[in-house]
N, C-alpha and C positions, 0 to 999 in steps of 0.2 A: 683589602684585597687590593695587591697592586699587580697591574697588568704590564707586560714587556713585548713588543714587537721586536724582533731581530730581522733587519733588511739588508740586504745587498743583493744588488741585480747581477753581480760579478761571480760564477760560479767558483768553487776552487778553495774559496777565502776561510773554511771552516767554520761556516754558519751551523750547522746541525751538531757537529761535534760540540763547538761552543755551548749552544743550548743544553744540549743532553748533559754535558758534564757539569754545566754549573747547577741545573737543576738536579742533580743527582745529589751533589755536594750540600747544597740547600736542604734537600728532603732531610738528610744525613743529620742537618743541625736542627730538626724537628721543625722544620716549615712545611705543612702541605703544600706539595709543588704538583702543578698541572701543566703538560706541554700540549698545546693544541698545534697541529701539525697543518699548513694550509699548500703544502707542495705536493702536486700530483704524483711527484713521484715516490711519495710516502717513505721518505728514507728514514725519518725517526723511528716508524715501525721495524724497520727493516733492521738498523743498527740495534735495537732493544730487544730483538727476536720474539717481534709480538704479531699477530694475527691482525692484520689492517682489514680483513674482510668477515671477521666475526660477527654473526647477527645478534651476537649478546652484549655488542658495544655501540655506541653511537660514533658515527663519524663526521667529520667536519662538513662533509656535503651536506650531509642529514638537516645539520643545523643552519646551514645557508638556505635549505628548503623549508626551514620553519619548524623543524623539531623542537619540541620543549622539555621532553623527557628523556634528559642527557644521562647516559651510563658509560662512563669512562674506564678505562682498561686500567687496573691495578696493577704497576710494573712490579714495584716493591713498596716496602714502608714509608709513606708519606709522598711517594712518586707516581702520578697518575698521568694517562696518556688519552687524549682524543686523536685517533687515527686520521690521516687523508686517503684517498684513493684516487686511481685514475679519473672516477666519473667528477672531479670536482672541476676537471677541466672545461667543462661547459660552462663555468662561472667566471673564468679566468678573463674573459674579453668583456664582460658587461658591466656597462656605464653605471655608477653609483650616484644615481638622480636625487632620489629621496632620502638617502641616507643609508647608511652600512645595514644589512641585513644580520651581520655577525653580532653587531654592539648589542643586541639584545640580551645576547649571552650573561652580561653584566648583571642583570636583575632575575639570574637564575638561582635559583636557591640552591641546587647542587653546586653550582658554580660557586656561589658568595661563599662557601665552605674553605674554600683555599685561600692562602696565605699570600702564594705568589702564582702567577701563570704566565707563562712564555709562550708566544705565537712565532712558530717558525714558519718561514715564508719562502717562494720560489725564487730563484736566481733570477727575477724580471720586474719590470715595470709594469705592473699590469693591476687589475681590479683586484684579484686576491691581496696583493700586498696593501692596497688601501683600504681594504676591510680589515686587515689586520692592524694598521695604522689608526682606523678610526673605533676600532675596539680597545686601543691601548690608551695607559697613562704616561709610557713614556717608550722609546725605542732606543736602540743603539746598533751600531755600525761594525761588522768584524772585517778587518783587512789583513792583506799581507803589507809586508814595509817595502813594498815594490813599486814603481812610479806608475805604472798602469792600473794598479790594483786601488792605490790612491784616487786616481781619476776616476775610479768608479765610486769611490766615497762622495765624490763632490756631486756627482749625478744623482746617486741615492739621497743626499741632503736636499738636492732641488726639487726630487720627486717628493719626496715627504712634506717640504713647503706646499708644492701644488695643490696636494691631497688637502693638507690641513685649510687651505683656502677655497677649495671647489667642495669638498665633501662635508656637509653639516654635522655640527657636533663632534667636530674632529679637531683634538688639538694635544697632541702628544708632548710631551718634553721631551727633547734630544739629550740624551745622558753623554753621549759622545762616541769614540772609535775605539776599538779594541783590536790591538796587533796581535796576529796569531802566525804562526810558522815564522818565528823570528829566530834568525842566527845572526847572534851578536859578533862571530868570527868575520862576517864580510866587512870589508873596507868601507863599504859605503852606509852601514847601519847606523851608525850614531851620527852622522852627516844628516841622514835620512830622516832620522827621527827628531834631531834638535830645530830641524826645519819644518814637521810637520807640529811639532809643539808652538812654534811661530805662530802657525796658520790658526790652530784648533784651540789653542791654551788650555782651560782645564776642561776642554772636551777630547780629550785625549787621556784615557785610562792609564793611570799610572803602572798598572800590572800588564804585562805582557806574558803572552804564551810561546813558550819557545816550540821550537820545531824540533819534535823528538819522536823517534820509531815508534814508542810505547804507544801514543797516542794516534799515530798515523794507523797503527796496525789494530787498535782496540775495537773498532766497529767489524772487522773480520770474528773477533772471538766473542761480540756481543759482551763486551767490558766497558765499564766506564773507571774513570780515576779512581772511584771508592774501590775497586780490585785490587790496586797497586799498594805497594807500600807506603804507610804513613809518613815515610821519609822519601817517598820517589820524588823526583823535581817536578813532574807533572801534576800531582795530587796537592803539592805544596802551592803550586802556582795557581791553580783554580781553586783553592781555598782561601790565597789573597784575593784573587779576582771576586769569589762571592762577597766577601768581607767590603771591598770597595764599592761593588754593586750595592749592598747592602744599607751602605752609608749613604750611598746617592738617592735611593727611593725612601728614605727614612724608616726602615727595620731594624 
């Protein structure tokens, strides 16, 4: 099992969209995939048109409060979800002193049946993000190719390093930065990416996700890139990103 936190304290960088589409593509490849949502907004459930308040499933809040009998939602074949809800807010400012509460799920028999687990996080630097980092083997940061967004990347990396140094048993490997909402027609784009490569080296994913209407509109229709033509640019890019991710984590 590989567990990957997706973090960025800046909103609007395509974090949840990236998680859902990557997870969908990997599930289609035959990997049993789980998304754990730690964002109080519960956008993963909304996007996938799932009931985040159902009594038939386990929420992330319940896991943080000690629930061991975990029942994820089955979204479709090989894709499962543990939803978040507004009640998780009470855990957002807790100090993680004795270690992560969520980390224990790594030993849970239900969770151990998954090949890959994504943890979607709120756009904050908070205890919930620390919980996700502490539970994970890896993390990556989505970003727009814009100066202010990339400034947020530096802040997210610093917060992760702080978490690793302060929270016991926390040592996720940094996979890199995924550029989202890319428009290669912009005059500054190539200069920007060139400079970013100098800063990040191999920590910049080779695959970039383009700024496409079909990706932007897909949450409204509860669609993932799997619902697009296999020849669509969006689907091809996420297929390529999934292959690059699998190579980085050794799957």
